[in-house]
Residue, then its C-alpha position, 0 to 999 in steps of 0.5 A: m519325234h518326242q523323246r520318251p519320258w522314261l529316257i529322260l529320267h533314266p539317269f535319275a532312276a540309275i542314281g535312285a537305285a544306286f542310293t537304295n542299293l547302298i541303303r540296303e547294303s548298309g543295313a545288311m552290314a549293320l545287322f551282320f555286325l550286330d549278329g556277329i557281336i552278339r555271338i562272341p560270348a555265345s559259348p566257351k568253345q569259341i576260345p580256342k578258335i578266338i586264340h587261333q585267329m588272334f595268332f593269325v591276325g596278331v602274331k603274324s602281322l607283328f613283323v610288318i607292323a613293327l617294320i612300317g612303324l620303324f620307318t614311319g617314325m623315322v620319316l616323321g623324325l626327318q621331315g619334322y626336324y627339317t620343318l621345326v628347325k626353320f622356326g628354331s624349335e627342333g627340341l619339340l621333335g619328340a612331341a611332334v612325332s609321338l603325337s602324330l603316331i599316337r593320335e593319328l598314324g598309328p591307328v590308321l596305318t596299323a588298321i590298313m596294314i592288317t586289312g591288306r594282310a588279314g583282312s583280305a584273307m578273311a574274305a577269301e577264306l569265307g568266300v571260298m567256303r561259301i562257294t564250296d558249300q562248306i557254310d551251308a554244310l555247317t547249317v545242315m549240321d545244326i552249326q551256326p556259321m556266324t558263331y563258328l566262323v565270324a564271331p571269333r575273327m570279330a573277337a580276335c580283331i578287337i583284341c589285337f588291334p589296340l595291341l598292334t597300334a601300341v606296338f606301332d606307336v612305340v616302335g615309331i617313337l624309337g624310329g623318331y628317336l634314331s632320326g632326330v637323336v642319332l642321326l641329327g643330334i638332337n638332345q636325347g633328354i629333350y626328345f623324351y622330356r617333350i614326349e613325357t610332357s606333351v603326350a596325355m592319357a587322353d591321347v593314348m585312349g583316343g588312339f585306342c578308341k580309333s583302333l577299336t573302331f577300325a577293328l569292328i570296321m575291318a572284321t565286319v566288312c571283310c567277313f561280310q563280303g566273304y560270307f555273301t560272296h554267292l549273292r554278288k552280281d559281278g561274278q560267281g565262283p572264283e571270280g566272285v571270291s576275287n571281287s569280294t576280296t577286292s571289295a573288302v579291302v578297298l571298302s574297309c580302307v575307305l571306311i577307315l579313313v572316313f571314320d578316322y575323320v569322324l572320330t577325330s573331329f569328336l576327340l579333338 
C-alpha cells in the first residue's frame, strides 16, 4: 500500500511551521521593542514610575550583584594564579582578573542575575495583570499600557544595567585582590599596576555596550512574554503566567549569551 504524500512531507511541514512561528515571534518582539523605546520620553509623568522601577531592578539587585561579583573575582584570582604560576607569570594576575571581568564576565553574569531576579518578576507581574484584565482596563480608561507599564521598565533597565555592571567589576577586582594578594601573597603594587596598564577605556566602554544591549534584551523579552500571556498555546490562566515567566528567563539568558558572542566578535 502506497504511503500518502502528506505523511512523507509531515516532518518538513513541522520544521517549516516552527521556522515560520520563529520569524513571526521575532518580528512581533522587534515591534514591541520599538514601541516601548519610542514611548519612554512620552510624558514627564513617567519619571516617578521609572524611579520606582530603578529601585526594584537596581537597588534590590545590588546585594546579589556585589556578592556574586566578590566570589567570581575570588575564583578568578585562585584559578588565574595557579595557571599563571606554571609559566612564571603570576604578576599578570591583576590584568587577567580585571580584563576577564570588564570585558566578559561582568556584563554577562550581571545580566543573567538581574534576569533571574527582576526579569522573572516583570514577566509574572505583567502576566497576572493580563489574565486579570487589568491591562484591558487601562485601555478602556484611555491609558496606553505600553507607556504606563512597559516603557518605565525598559528605561529602568537601560539605566541600571551599566551601573550594576560597574559594581560587579569593581567588587570582582577586589575579590581577585583578596585571593591573589591577601591569600596567595602577590605584591599589591604589581597587582594594581597591571590593572592600570592593561585596562583601556575601550575595554570599559565595550563592557558597558554589552550591558546596554543585555538590558534591552531582558526588558523586551520579559515584558513581551508577560504582556502577551493570554495568547500562549501551552496554557491559560495561572499556568500561562508560569509558562510565560519560565520562557522569559530561559529565552533572555539564551539571547544574552548569543548576543555576547556576536558583540565580542565585533569588539575584539
